[in-house]
Structure formats: structure tokens, C-alpha cells
C-alpha positions as CSV (number, residue, x, y, z in Angstrom):
1,M,36.6,-52.6,41.1
2,S,34.2,-55.4,40.3
3,G,33.8,-56.6,36.7
4,A,30.2,-55.2,36.5
5,L,31.3,-51.8,37.8
6,F,34.1,-51.7,35.3
7,I,31.8,-52.5,32.4
8,L,29.3,-49.9,33.4
9,N,32.0,-47.2,33.8
10,L,33.5,-48.2,30.5
11,S,30.1,-48.0,28.8
12,C,29.4,-44.5,30.2
13,L,32.9,-43.3,29.1
14,I,32.5,-44.6,25.6
15,T,28.9,-43.5,25.2
16,L,29.5,-39.9,26.5
17,S,32.8,-39.7,24.5
18,L,31.1,-40.6,21.3
19,F,28.3,-38.1,21.8
20,I,30.7,-35.3,22.8
21,G,32.9,-36.2,19.8
22,L,29.9,-36.0,17.5
23,L,29.0,-32.7,19.1
24,G,32.5,-31.4,18.4
25,V,32.7,-32.6,14.8
26,S,29.3,-31.2,14.0
27,S,30.2,-27.9,15.6
28,Y,33.4,-27.7,13.5
29,V,31.5,-28.5,10.3
30,E,28.9,-25.8,11.2
31,K,31.7,-23.3,11.9
32,E,30.5,-22.9,15.5
33,R,33.8,-22.0,17.1
34,R,32.5,-21.5,20.6
35,A,30.8,-24.9,20.5
36,V,34.0,-26.5,19.2
37,W,36.1,-25.3,22.2
38,I,33.4,-26.2,24.7
39,S,33.1,-29.6,23.2
40,L,36.8,-30.1,23.5
41,G,36.7,-29.1,27.1
42,L,33.8,-31.4,27.8
43,F,35.6,-34.3,26.1
44,L,38.7,-33.9,28.2
45,F,36.7,-33.5,31.4
46,N,34.8,-36.7,30.6
47,L,38.0,-38.7,30.1
48,L,39.5,-37.4,33.4
49,F,36.2,-37.8,35.3
50,W,35.8,-41.5,34.5
51,A,39.5,-42.2,34.8
52,H,39.2,-41.2,38.4
53,F,36.9,-44.2,39.0
54,F,39.0,-46.6,37.1
55,F,42.2,-45.8,39.1
56,R,40.7,-45.0,42.5
57,T,39.6,-48.1,44.4
58,D,39.2,-46.6,47.9
59,P,35.7,-47.3,49.5
60,V,34.6,-43.6,49.3
61,S,35.3,-43.5,45.5
62,Q,33.5,-46.8,45.1
63,V,30.4,-45.6,46.9
64,L,30.4,-42.4,44.9
65,N,30.8,-44.4,41.7
66,V,27.8,-46.6,42.5
67,A,25.7,-43.6,43.5
68,L,26.6,-41.8,40.3
69,L,25.8,-44.8,38.0
70,A,22.5,-45.3,39.8
71,G,21.7,-41.6,39.3
72,L,22.6,-41.8,35.7
73,G,20.3,-44.8,35.3
74,I,17.4,-43.0,36.9
75,F,18.1,-39.9,34.8
76,T,18.2,-42.0,31.6
77,V,14.8,-43.6,32.4
78,L,13.3,-40.1,33.1
79,S,14.7,-38.8,29.9
80,L,13.0,-41.5,27.9
81,A,9.5,-40.8,29.4
82,R,7.2,-38.7,27.3
83,F,5.5,-36.2,29.6
84,F,4.2,-32.7,29.2
85,P,2.1,-31.8,32.2
86,D,0.4,-28.7,31.0
87,P,-0.1,-28.9,27.2
88,L,-2.2,-26.1,25.6
89,E,-5.5,-27.1,24.2
90,K,-6.0,-27.0,20.5
91,R,-6.8,-23.5,19.3
92,D,-10.6,-22.9,19.1
93,M,-11.1,-21.3,15.7
94,A,-14.9,-21.2,15.9
95,E,-15.0,-17.4,16.5
96,A,-12.0,-16.6,14.3
97,T,-12.4,-13.5,12.1
98,L,-10.7,-13.1,8.8
99,Y,-7.6,-11.0,8.5
100,D,-7.6,-8.1,6.0
101,E,-4.4,-8.1,3.9
102,R,-4.7,-4.3,3.7
103,D,-3.6,-4.3,7.4
104,N,-0.4,-6.1,6.5
105,M,2.8,-4.0,6.7
106,F,3.9,-5.0,3.2
107,A,0.6,-3.7,1.8
108,R,0.7,-0.6,3.9
109,N,4.3,0.1,2.8
110,N,3.3,-0.2,-0.8
111,L,0.6,2.4,-0.4
112,A,3.3,5.1,-0.3
113,K,3.3,4.7,-4.1
114,H,-0.5,5.1,-4.4
115,P,-1.6,8.3,-2.5
116,E,-5.3,7.8,-3.3
117,L,-5.3,4.3,-1.8
118,L,-3.2,5.4,1.1
119,E,-5.8,8.1,2.0
120,A,-8.6,5.6,1.6
121,Y,-6.8,3.2,3.9
122,H,-6.3,5.8,6.6
123,R,-9.9,6.8,6.4
124,M,-10.6,3.2,7.2
125,R,-7.8,2.8,9.8
126,P,-7.0,6.3,11.1
127,E,-5.1,4.8,14.0
128,N,-2.4,3.7,11.6
129,R,-1.8,7.0,9.9
130,S,1.0,8.3,12.1
131,T,2.9,5.0,12.2
132,D,2.7,4.6,8.4
133,Q,4.0,8.1,7.8
134,Q,7.0,7.4,9.9
135,I,7.7,4.1,8.1
136,H,7.2,5.7,4.7
137,K,10.0,8.1,5.5
138,K,12.5,5.3,5.9
139,P,14.6,4.3,2.9
140,D,13.1,1.7,0.6
141,F,14.6,-1.7,0.0
142,G,17.6,-1.4,-2.3
143,S,18.5,2.1,-1.1
144,P,22.2,2.8,-0.4
145,E,21.0,4.4,2.9
146,Q,20.1,1.1,4.3
147,F,22.7,-0.3,6.7
148,F,23.5,-3.6,5.0
149,H,23.2,-2.3,1.4
150,D,25.8,-3.8,-0.9
151,D,26.5,-2.0,-4.2
152,H,27.2,-5.3,-6.1
153,T,24.6,-7.7,-4.7
154,T,21.6,-5.7,-3.7
155,A,20.3,-5.8,-7.3
156,V,20.3,-9.6,-7.1
157,Y,17.5,-9.8,-4.6
158,L,15.6,-6.9,-6.2
159,S,15.8,-8.8,-9.5
160,A,14.5,-12.0,-7.8
161,F,11.5,-10.1,-6.4
162,E,10.9,-8.5,-9.8
163,Y,11.0,-12.0,-11.3
164,L,8.4,-13.2,-8.7
165,E,6.2,-10.3,-9.7
166,S,6.4,-11.4,-13.4
167,T,5.3,-15.0,-12.4
168,I,2.0,-14.0,-10.8
169,P,0.1,-14.8,-14.0
170,C,1.4,-18.4,-13.7
171,S,-0.3,-18.8,-10.4
172,D,-3.8,-19.0,-11.8
173,G,-5.6,-19.7,-15.0
174,P,-8.5,-21.6,-16.5
175,P,-8.6,-25.4,-15.9
176,N,-8.8,-27.9,-18.8
177,E,-12.3,-27.9,-20.2
178,I,-12.5,-31.7,-19.9
179,K,-12.4,-32.7,-16.2
180,Q,-10.7,-36.1,-15.9
181,P,-11.6,-38.6,-13.2
182,V,-8.8,-39.0,-10.7
183,D,-7.9,-41.1,-7.7
184,P,-7.4,-38.5,-4.9
185,E,-5.0,-40.8,-3.1
186,S,-2.8,-41.3,-6.2
187,M,-3.0,-37.6,-7.0
188,T,-1.8,-36.8,-3.5
189,R,1.2,-39.1,-3.8
190,T,2.1,-37.5,-7.1
191,I,1.8,-34.0,-5.7
192,M,4.0,-34.9,-2.7
193,E,6.6,-36.5,-5.0
194,T,6.5,-33.5,-7.3
195,V,7.1,-31.1,-4.4
196,A,10.1,-33.1,-3.2
197,F,11.4,-33.5,-6.8
198,Y,11.5,-29.7,-7.3
199,G,13.1,-28.9,-3.9
200,G,10.4,-28.9,-1.2
201,C,11.1,-30.7,2.1
202,D,7.5,-31.3,3.2
203,T,3.9,-31.2,2.1
204,G,0.6,-31.0,4.0
205,I,-2.9,-31.1,2.8
206,I,-5.9,-29.6,4.6
207,D,-9.6,-28.9,4.1
208,L,-10.1,-25.1,3.8
209,E,-12.0,-23.0,6.2
210,P,-13.0,-19.3,5.7
211,Y,-10.5,-18.0,8.2
212,H,-7.6,-19.6,6.2
213,F,-8.1,-16.7,3.7
214,Y,-7.6,-13.0,3.8
215,S,-10.9,-11.1,3.8
216,H,-9.7,-8.5,1.2
217,R,-6.6,-8.2,-1.0
218,G,-4.2,-5.4,-0.2
219,R,-0.7,-6.1,-1.6
220,H,-1.2,-4.7,-5.1
221,A,-3.0,-1.6,-6.2
222,R,-4.7,-3.4,-9.1
223,A,-6.7,-5.6,-6.8
224,W,-6.6,-3.5,-3.6
225,G,-9.8,-3.9,-1.6
226,E,-11.2,-6.8,-3.6
227,Q,-12.6,-9.7,-1.6
228,T,-10.5,-12.9,-1.9
229,D,-11.8,-15.9,-3.8
230,R,-12.6,-18.5,-1.2
231,D,-14.3,-21.0,-3.4
232,Y,-11.8,-23.9,-3.0
233,H,-12.0,-27.1,-1.1
234,S,-8.4,-28.2,-0.3
235,A,-5.1,-26.5,0.3
236,I,-1.7,-28.0,-0.4
237,V,1.0,-26.6,1.8
238,I,4.5,-26.6,0.4
239,I,7.6,-26.2,2.7
240,V,10.9,-25.1,1.3
241,P,14.0,-25.1,3.7
242,M,16.4,-22.2,3.9
243,R,20.1,-22.6,4.4
244,V,21.0,-22.4,8.1
245,E,24.4,-20.9,7.4
246,M,22.8,-18.0,5.6
247,L,20.3,-17.3,8.5
248,K,23.1,-17.4,11.0
249,Q,24.4,-14.2,9.4
250,A,21.3,-12.3,10.4
251,P,20.5,-9.5,10.0
252,T,22.9,-8.9,7.2
253,A,22.1,-9.0,3.5
254,C,22.6,-12.8,3.5
255,V,19.1,-13.1,4.9
256,I,17.2,-11.2,2.3
257,Q,19.2,-12.9,-0.5
258,E,18.3,-16.3,1.0
259,S,14.7,-15.3,1.5
260,A,14.4,-14.1,-2.1
261,Q,16.0,-17.3,-3.5
262,K,13.7,-19.6,-1.5
263,Y,10.6,-17.5,-2.4
264,V,11.5,-18.1,-6.0
265,E,11.8,-21.8,-5.4
266,A,8.5,-21.9,-3.5
267,A,6.8,-20.0,-6.3
268,K,8.2,-22.3,-8.9
269,I,7.0,-25.4,-7.1
270,S,3.5,-24.1,-6.3
271,N,3.0,-22.8,-9.8
272,I,3.9,-26.2,-11.2
273,V,1.6,-28.0,-8.8
274,A,-1.3,-25.6,-9.6
275,G,-0.7,-26.1,-13.4
276,Y,-0.7,-29.8,-12.9
277,L,-4.1,-29.8,-11.2
278,R,-5.6,-27.5,-13.8
279,S,-4.4,-29.9,-16.5
280,F,-6.9,-32.4,-15.1
281,G,-9.7,-29.9,-15.3
282,Y,-9.7,-28.7,-11.6
283,R,-9.4,-25.1,-10.5
284,A,-6.1,-24.5,-8.8
285,R,-4.4,-21.3,-7.6
286,A,-0.9,-20.9,-6.3
287,H,-0.2,-18.6,-3.4
288,N,3.4,-17.4,-3.1
289,D,5.4,-14.3,-2.2
290,A,3.4,-11.1,-2.6
291,N,0.6,-13.1,-4.2
292,Y,-1.4,-14.6,-1.4
293,D,-5.1,-15.0,-0.8
294,T,-4.4,-17.4,2.0
295,L,-2.7,-17.2,5.4
296,C,0.1,-19.7,5.1
297,V,1.0,-20.1,8.8
298,P,-2.3,-21.5,10.1
299,L,-2.6,-23.8,7.1
300,A,0.9,-25.2,7.7
301,V,0.2,-25.6,11.5
302,E,-3.2,-27.2,11.0
303,S,-2.0,-29.6,8.3
304,G,0.4,-31.1,10.9
305,L,3.7,-29.8,9.6
306,G,4.8,-27.9,12.7
307,E,3.8,-25.2,15.2
308,L,3.3,-21.5,15.5
309,G,6.4,-20.0,17.1
310,R,6.7,-17.3,19.7
311,M,8.1,-15.1,16.9
312,G,4.8,-15.3,15.1
313,I,6.0,-17.4,12.2
314,F,5.7,-21.0,11.3
315,M,8.1,-23.5,12.9
316,H,8.6,-26.7,10.9
317,K,9.0,-29.9,13.0
318,V,12.5,-30.5,11.5
319,H,13.8,-27.2,10.1
320,G,12.2,-24.9,12.7
321,P,11.5,-21.4,11.5
322,C,14.2,-21.7,8.8
323,V,11.7,-22.3,6.0
324,R,9.5,-20.5,3.4
325,I,5.9,-21.6,2.6
326,A,3.8,-21.6,-0.5
327,V,0.2,-22.9,-0.9
328,V,-1.9,-24.2,-3.7
329,T,-5.7,-24.1,-3.3
330,T,-7.9,-26.3,-5.4
331,D,-11.6,-27.4,-5.8
332,L,-10.4,-31.0,-5.9
333,A,-11.1,-32.8,-2.6
334,L,-7.8,-34.3,-1.5
335,P,-7.4,-36.4,1.6
336,P,-6.0,-34.3,4.5
337,T,-2.7,-35.2,6.1
338,E,-2.4,-36.1,9.7
339,S,-2.7,-33.1,12.0
340,D,-2.3,-34.6,15.5
341,R,-0.6,-31.8,17.5
342,D,2.8,-32.5,19.0
343,P,3.0,-30.6,22.3
344,S,6.7,-30.6,22.5
345,M,7.5,-27.7,20.2
346,D,4.9,-25.4,21.7
347,A,6.2,-26.3,25.2
348,F,9.8,-25.5,24.2
349,C,8.7,-22.2,22.7
350,R,7.1,-21.2,26.0
351,I,10.3,-21.6,28.0
352,C,13.0,-20.7,25.4
353,K,12.4,-17.0,24.6
354,K,15.7,-16.6,22.8
355,C,13.9,-14.9,19.9
356,A,12.4,-12.3,22.2
357,D,15.7,-11.7,24.0
358,N,17.5,-11.2,20.7
359,C,14.9,-9.2,18.6
360,P,16.7,-5.9,17.9
361,S,13.4,-4.1,17.4
362,G,11.6,-5.5,20.6
363,S,8.8,-6.9,18.4
364,I,8.5,-10.3,20.1
365,T,6.7,-10.7,23.4
366,H,8.1,-12.5,26.4
367,D,4.5,-13.1,27.6
368,E,2.1,-15.9,26.8
369,E,-0.1,-16.0,23.7
370,Q,-2.8,-13.3,23.5
371,V,-6.3,-13.5,22.1
372,S,-6.9,-11.5,18.9
373,R,-9.2,-11.9,15.9
374,G,-11.2,-14.4,18.1
375,F,-8.5,-16.9,18.9
376,R,-5.3,-17.4,21.0
377,H,-2.0,-17.1,19.2
378,W,1.4,-15.5,19.3
379,S,1.9,-12.4,17.1
380,I,4.6,-9.8,16.8
381,D,4.5,-6.0,16.7
382,Q,4.7,-5.8,12.9
383,E,5.2,-2.1,12.8
384,K,8.4,-2.2,14.9
385,C,9.6,-5.3,13.0
386,F,9.1,-3.8,9.5
387,S,10.5,-0.5,10.5
388,Y,13.7,-2.3,11.5
389,W,13.8,-4.1,8.2
390,K,13.7,-0.9,6.3
391,T,16.5,0.5,8.4
392,V,18.9,-2.4,7.9
393,G,17.9,-3.3,4.4
394,S,17.1,-7.0,5.0
395,D,14.3,-9.0,6.5
396,C,16.4,-9.3,9.7
397,G,16.0,-13.0,10.6
398,M,17.5,-12.6,14.0
399,C,14.7,-14.6,15.6
400,I,15.2,-17.4,13.1
401,G,19.0,-17.4,13.4
402,V,19.0,-17.7,17.2
403,C,16.2,-20.3,17.4
404,P,17.5,-23.6,18.8
405,Y,15.5,-25.4,16.1
406,T,17.5,-23.6,13.4
407,K,20.1,-26.3,13.0
408,P,21.2,-28.5,10.1
409,D,19.3,-31.8,9.9
410,T,22.3,-33.9,10.9
411,L,22.5,-36.9,13.2
412,L,23.4,-34.8,16.2
413,H,20.4,-32.5,15.8
414,K,18.1,-35.3,15.0
415,L,19.1,-36.8,18.4
416,V,18.5,-33.5,20.1
417,R,15.1,-32.9,18.5
418,W,14.1,-36.4,19.6
419,Y,15.4,-35.7,23.1
420,I,13.4,-32.5,23.6
421,S,10.3,-34.2,22.2
422,R,10.1,-36.4,25.3
423,N,9.5,-34.1,28.3
424,T,10.0,-30.6,29.8
425,L,13.0,-31.7,31.9
426,N,14.9,-32.6,28.7
427,Q,13.9,-29.3,27.2
428,K,15.3,-27.3,30.0
429,I,18.5,-29.3,29.8
430,A,18.7,-28.9,26.0
431,L,18.0,-25.1,26.3
432,F,20.8,-24.8,28.9
433,M,23.2,-26.6,26.6
434,D,22.1,-24.5,23.6
435,D,22.9,-21.4,25.6
436,L,26.2,-22.8,26.7
437,L,27.4,-24.0,23.3
438,Y,26.0,-21.3,21.0
439,G,25.4,-18.4,23.4
440,R,22.3,-16.8,24.8
441,R,22.6,-13.7,22.7
442,M,23.7,-13.3,19.1
443,N,25.9,-10.3,18.2
444,I,24.7,-8.1,15.4
445,P,27.4,-7.8,12.8
446,K,28.7,-4.4,11.8
447,T,29.1,-5.3,8.2
448,N,28.1,-7.9,5.6
449,P,30.3,-10.9,5.4
450,D,33.0,-10.9,2.7
451,S,30.9,-13.3,0.6
452,I,27.2,-12.7,0.9
453,F,26.3,-15.8,-1.1
454,N,28.7,-18.1,0.6
455,P,29.4,-16.8,4.2
């Protein structure tokens, strides 16, 4: 074996061994047993494979060795190229119509407590009467009849949502009577630092359009049917990450406990930011769980923080769908963040379909995006999804748990995210490896884990 060939073989052996070793260690830390064993097998195979070329010097082995190294070199060059041959065009929102919060399943479910509003809604939407009646018959959240109910911990998330309800008055209020002159750039930096300081992982800012708001309020009886206040200029989008290990327990009670905790954090941050802006004399209103006038997902997408996923929810560019969102609207004109669209996440969503394969209620489509409300987008069958939630007693989260983007932000997964951001070939390879290491389908647990807060 020539010296050059020896060095190339040794370099491939070391590089691949280091990557597979990193994969194995990361999998062990993440408690992914299947991935640990497969990583160990790949590590041993890699050693034996390259040892063959170190110790076999016959002409056939030498030719195969050269051909393999040449192929690896070409493959590496192709992997570095950034190429997406058929990226979708930016969504045309010119004809977008406003969404009525009264049509949201949370709002429709709440109407079971308000028969007069329920009847008014069904006069407006008679096609939803039968479905709503069936869903209203299912046990409410917190009921012992729900599959993943836990006698000791269920009251925790119920208390968290009760607390969120009590914080609604903090979301809005009169601004300081004296409006102080501010530097929008400096104000933006302070807002982003504040979000990070209080636990957010990302912030985006966008100029508001009418379609960013609900047309009418529907979540609470006290304001049901009122038009939303759309007299704001800018929106501040706040992203709060959820713990991957909790969502990997989907659809157990771990998921709703994690959702509730992160909704509390998102409400805290957005209320503080809104109060901060009001102290300078500007109108500011926080939008957080059960207290939205805005649609968070399009705001997060259009402010450049990520993409709309096949499962109909927002996918952050680092944390994937494993996040919660809050928004602050203000009449202060703030400089928008960069919103150049990265085609890689959308391209991956179009080929992956793991969320659709694993959705226990069949709510997620395997097809391409459909046009509704005047624009193209993915959306789920919310009636089927919410009905399943009420059956199991959690907000499911299977689609989040199986998503290949739902991974800890470690060195390994940073490398993989960069790899799949390059081209569709890399994405197909990464999806194959994700299926191999973690499985194509996620089993639904029969019980909650022994420790719901620390699975």
C-alpha cells in the first residue's frame, strides 16, 4: 500500500470512527437504546471494513480501495453542495382571509359550559353541530376517565392552566401617559436580551398584517364574538423550547405537563415584555395560552424563525416543533428581523411524513399542502386531533416526539441539521438514518412513566 493510500484510509477510519463514536455517546446520553446498539455495530463494522484494506495488499483489494476512496470523495463534494431543485414559492397571502377563533376546537369545546353561546355558534356553523356533540360527550381534561390520568399529578397541570387564566389581566393595560422617545434598534436589542434572560430561545419581529389576527374572539365567554383589536404595528414573536425527553414520552401525561410549564414560561416572558413597552408610553398586548388575538404560527414563520410543518404547527430552525410560542403586539414600529426563507426544512417535511405515519388519530395528511382561507398551507383535522386529546388526557405530542428535528441541540444534531440544510440527497440519507437509529414508528406507551416530571 502506498503512503498516500495509507494516509487516506487512516483519515477515513479516524473520521468515521469519531463520528460514529459521537453518535453512540449522544444516543447513550439521550437514552436512545436502539441507537446505542446500532452505533456500536456500525463502529465495529467500520473498524473491520478499513482493516481489510490495511492488511490486504492484493491487486483486486487495491483497486477496490482506490475506487471506494474516489467514490467517497465525490460523495463528500456532493454533500457540501447546496441544492434544492424544486423549492416552493413564498406563500401568497394577498387573498388570505382572517380565521375566526370561534372555529378553533378549544373555543368550541368550551362552549359546552355555555349552552346559549353553543346554540348561537351552531346557528352560525350548523355543519359542526354533530361533531361538537360527540366531542362534548368525551371526558374533560383532569377526568379520571382519561387514559393517562394520574391521581397525584393531574392537578399540577390543571393548576398551571388556572394560573395562566389568572394572569390574563397582566397581558394588557394602559400605557404610561408620557410617551418617551426611544431608539427602535436599541429597544429591539433590549427586548431580545430580555427574552433570552427570562428563558426564551429565540425572538423575531415582524410588521403586522390583518391576516395575522383572528377575526373574532372565541376562547372565553366574556368576549365571545367580539372583533379583535388589530390596531398595532409590530409583533414580537417569543420562542420557548420544550424538553425533548418529555416529548419523547408522548402521548403520556408528560406532554401536557411540559406544555403547561412552557406556556407558563411563555406567558411570563410576553407579559414582562408588554409591560416594559407600556412603561415607555406605547400600547403593548401580550398574547399567550388561551389569550390570543393573533395567530402565532404565521407570525413565527414570516419573522424568519422557522417553517410551517406538515403537522400544522410551527417548526423552529433549531428545536423543530418542540417549542411553545407567545407574541407581543405593539404600536411602536420596531425593525423587522430577517425573514429570508430557508427551503431545507420545508423540503425535508415534504419527504419525511413520520408525523403522519405516527399520528394515532389520523389527523395529519400524507398529501401536499392544500389551499384554504385563500392561501396554501398544511393543516390538520383538528376535530380528530382534539377528540384524541380528550380520550388520552394529554395534548398527545406524537407528531412532535417522532419528528427528526426534535433532538437536543448537541454537537451531533447541529452537524445533522447543517447536513440536511445542504440538499435533498443529504435529506434522504439523514431520514434513512433517523429511521434506522430511532425507528420509523413510535410505540404508544400503555401507562405513564414512573416519574412524570423526570422520565
